[in-house]
MIKE-555207 format. One line per 10 residues: number of its first residue (from 0); their letters; for each residue x, y, z of C-alpha. Coordinates in steps of 0.1 Angstrom, whole numbers, plus 5000, padded with zeros to 4 digits. Example, Ala and Ser with C-alpha at 12.3 -4.5 7.8 and 13.67 -1.06 7.14 Angstrom:
2
0) as) 5123:4955:5078; 5137:4989:5071
END
This chain:
319
0) mrngqaflnr) 3162:5788:1676; 3133:5801:1664; 3101:5820:1678; 3125:5839:1700; 3122:5817:1729; 3150:5834:1742; 3134:5872:1734; 3168:5889:1734; 3149:5922:1715; 3118:5919:1740
10) naqrivdemi) 3138:5917:1774; 3156:5945:1761; 3132:5967:1750; 3115:5959:1787; 3146:5972:1800; 3146:6006:1782; 3108:6011:1790; 3119:6005:1827; 3151:6031:1823; 3128:6060:1808
20) enadrlgith) 3106:6059:1834; 3132:6063:1858; 3153:6090:1833; 3156:6109:1862; 3168:6090:1889; 3198:6072:1867; 3212:6108:1850; 3197:6103:1815; 3175:6114:1788; 3151:6104:1765
30) srgslgehli) 3142:6120:1732; 3133:6116:1697; 3155:6120:1666; 3144:6135:1631; 3129:6100:1620; 3114:6093:1653; 3141:6071:1663; 3143:6067:1705; 3171:6083:1715; 3186:6079:1754
40) dagakqpggi) 3217:6099:1763; 3232:6079:1790; 3266:6096:1798; 3275:6122:1771; 3258:6155:1784; 3243:6138:1809; 3257:6125:1838; 3248:6087:1839; 3257:6063:1866; 3266:6035:1876
50) eaglriveic) 3230:6022:1878; 3225:6034:1841; 3256:6013:1832; 3242:5984:1849; 3210:5982:1834; 3230:5988:1797; 3252:5956:1804; 3218:5941:1809; 3203:5956:1778; 3235:5947:1757
60) mgglgtvstq) 3229:5908:1769; 3194:5912:1763; 3181:5902:1794; 3199:5873:1797; 3225:5882:1823; 3228:5894:1858; 3249:5923:1869; 3259:5938:1897; 3285:5955:1914; 3303:5943:1944
70) ldrsagrwpl) 3330:5960:1968; 3359:5940:1981; 3385:5955:2004; 3406:5927:1995; 3407:5938:1964; 3432:5971:1973; 3431:6000:1956; 3400:5990:1935; 3377:5978:1958; 3345:5984:1934
80) gitvrssrpv) 3343:5958:1906; 3312:5945:1883; 3304:5913:1881; 3284:5889:1854; 3265:5858:1849; 3249:5846:1820; 3231:5808:1819; 3228:5815:1783; 3266:5828:1776; 3265:5823:1741
90) laclasqyag) 3235:5840:1730; 3236:5866:1757; 3277:5876:1750; 3280:5867:1714; 3248:5873:1698; 3237:5904:1717; 3267:5918:1738; 3296:5914:1713; 3303:5950:1695; 3306:5939:1664
100) wnlshdkyfa) 3285:5959:1640; 3301:5989:1625; 3278:6017:1626; 3300:6047:1611; 3291:6071:1585; 3315:6100:1575; 3334:6112:1604; 3305:6092:1628; 3323:6059:1640; 3301:6039:1665
110) mgsgpvrtla) 3300:5999:1671; 3267:5985:1674; 3259:5959:1704; 3229:5946:1712; 3202:5924:1705; 3196:5945:1671; 3228:5922:1660; 3203:5889:1659; 3177:5912:1634; 3201:5926:1610
120) rveplfeeia) 3224:5894:1611; 3253:5913:1590; 3282:5899:1609; 3299:5861:1596; 3295:5851:1636; 3256:5846:1628; 3269:5815:1608; 3272:5797:1636; 3247:5811:1658; 3211:5799:1649
130) yeepnarssv) 3190:5824:1669; 3164:5842:1655; 3133:5866:1665; 3109:5869:1638; 3083:5887:1656; 3102:5910:1672; 3082:5949:1673; 3112:5968:1686; 3155:5968:1691; 3179:5985:1712
140) ivletaappp) 3214:5995:1698; 3237:6007:1722; 3265:6030:1712; 3300:6036:1725; 3300:6071:1716; 3296:6105:1728; 3268:6118:1700; 3235:6102:1689; 3237:6087:1653; 3230:6109:1625
150) peivekvsra) 3200:6100:1598; 3221:6079:1577; 3229:6053:1605; 3192:6053:1616; 3182:6045:1580; 3210:6021:1579; 3194:6002:1611; 3161:6002:1603; 3170:5986:1566; 3191:5960:1581
160) tglraqaltf) 3162:5953:1606; 3133:5958:1587; 3119:5978:1617; 3104:6016:1613; 3129:6044:1629; 3101:6046:1653; 3108:6013:1667; 3144:6016:1673; 3164:6028:1706; 3199:6040:1702
170) iyaptqsltg) 3216:6042:1738; 3246:6060:1737; 3276:6069:1767; 3312:6080:1758; 3338:6059:1771; 3353:6085:1793; 3318:6089:1814; 3311:6066:1847; 3281:6051:1827; 3309:6037:1798
180) avqivgrvle) 3331:6023:1820; 3300:6005:1837; 3295:5990:1804; 3330:5984:1793; 3339:5967:1823; 3309:5943:1820; 3321:5927:1792; 3345:5906:1813; 3325:5874:1804; 3317:5886:1767
190) valhkahdlk) 3357:5884:1761; 3361:5856:1772; 3335:5841:1752; 3349:5858:1718; 3383:5844:1725; 3372:5809:1733; 3353:5810:1701; 3385:5822:1681; 3405:5796:1698; 3374:5772:1681
200) fpldaivdgv) 3361:5760:1710; 3330:5746:1701; 3300:5773:1713; 3277:5746:1720; 3299:5734:1745; 3298:5764:1768; 3266:5763:1787; 3273:5788:1817; 3298:5817:1829; 3304:5841:1857
210) gyaplpaphp) 3329:5869:1854; 3345:5898:1873; 3368:5927:1869; 3372:5961:1888; 3356:5995:1882; 3386:6018:1872; 3375:6057:1875; 3367:6076:1846; 3392:6095:1828; 3382:6125:1807
220) dflqamgrtn) 3410:6118:1778; 3397:6090:1757; 3426:6073:1753; 3433:6069:1789; 3397:6063:1796; 3399:6033:1770; 3434:6025:1787; 3418:6020:1821; 3385:6000:1809; 3403:5976:1784
230) daiiygglvq) 3436:5970:1811; 3410:5959:1839; 3397:5935:1822; 3430:5920:1805; 3448:5925:1844; 3423:5921:1864; 3395:5904:1848; 3383:5867:1864; 3360:5843:1847; 3349:5809:1853
240) lfvrgsasda) 3334:5789:1823; 3310:5759:1828; 3315:5736:1800; 3304:5701:1785; 3332:5677:1764; 3363:5661:1775; 3387:5672:1802; 3412:5676:1781; 3396:5700:1759; 3385:5722:1793
250) kalaeqlpsr) 3422:5719:1801; 3435:5731:1766; 3409:5758:1768; 3419:5772:1808; 3458:5773:1790; 3450:5791:1762; 3424:5815:1773; 3442:5842:1795; 3453:5873:1783; 3491:5870:1789
260) tsrdygqpfa) 3491:5842:1763; 3493:5874:1740; 3524:5886:1724; 3509:5923:1735; 3511:5913:1773; 3527:5931:1796; 3518:5970:1785; 3495:5996:1794; 3467:5991:1763; 3467:6030:1759
270) difkkfkgdf) 3504:6022:1752; 3497:5993:1729; 3473:6014:1709; 3494:6042:1712; 3524:6020:1695; 3500:6006:1666; 3489:6042:1656; 3454:6036:1667; 3452:6005:1647; 3429:5983:1666
280) yaidphlfsp) 3431:5952:1642; 3469:5957:1646; 3466:5947:1682; 3471:5910:1687; 3433:5898:1690; 3444:5875:1717; 3450:5902:1739; 3410:5909:1748; 3406:5881:1772; 3407:5881:1813
290) aevsitaies) 3435:5881:1833; 3428:5849:1851; 3404:5819:1838; 3386:5787:1858; 3373:5762:1834; 3348:5737:1852; 3342:5704:1829; 3309:5697:1844; 3307:5659:1830; 3341:5651:1844
300) getfrsggid) 3337:5675:1882; 3373:5686:1868; 3385:5727:1867; 3415:5741:1855; 3428:5773:1865; 3454:5793:1844; 3469:5830:1844; 3464:5857:1877; 3455:5887:1881; 3486:5914:1873
310) ntmleqslg) 3485:5939:1905; 3517:5958:1888; 3497:5963:1857; 3469:5978:1877; 3488:5994:1893; 3503:6014:1865; 3472:6020:1842; 3441:6022:1868; 3458:6049:1882
END
């Protein structure tokens, strides 16, 4: 895809500009860093909130996703949830939203999300995603952290993208914040796409998708906050994908996609994380997927369902 036909970076910049204009209402602040980069504190020293989180999910998806809240009394103790939809799910979720770029320096650690990844193209994933936006004049990076990036990270992003620091916006909010909780739970569709990719399902066969997960209360402890947001998806997430291809392929994807197919399923994520001594890469990657899925084979009209919401685990984790 050439000439920026989906305009991931331009779409994200538009949303950023609107956030800055409404900073007071959103509970965020905008400033400039030492190299001239734009910095948005969306939940570290600033309160942020649900609306800021929703905007950040849209930014992460390069403007190709629709994100909303939903109140459902039948959902029991967690009636508030996040719904995410995209008719360009591969670009929105994998090319843009996925936190795949390691932006660490010394003691600073962060994974970068957002359309900036399509300009840097430093991840192996982009060998399979042909999207290009050569005329992008600015870009946006979302960091799940409580501190703005040091100059070394800004310089790294500038070199990789070919953009001046002044054209880059870094948005940051920690996992413990309400903003952070929203933007992480808003990845429910993305984790389904990522696991489908790991299962070797052809990306160009995924044509549409929608996901939902309950929004847990933030927790001041990082490990508990991280556990709650992951468990909201692993044990409470619901995703429907619309795919091309044979019904048998759609059925196979449905059977393999839910989180309960993982060897590490059945414990709160915080406990799993501690068991593996904080090593994400030791955790079975197939755990990172929604609890329940429906896969619709649009050419045959058949839908295959698998998995299920695990209320027992939600009770243990979400509080």
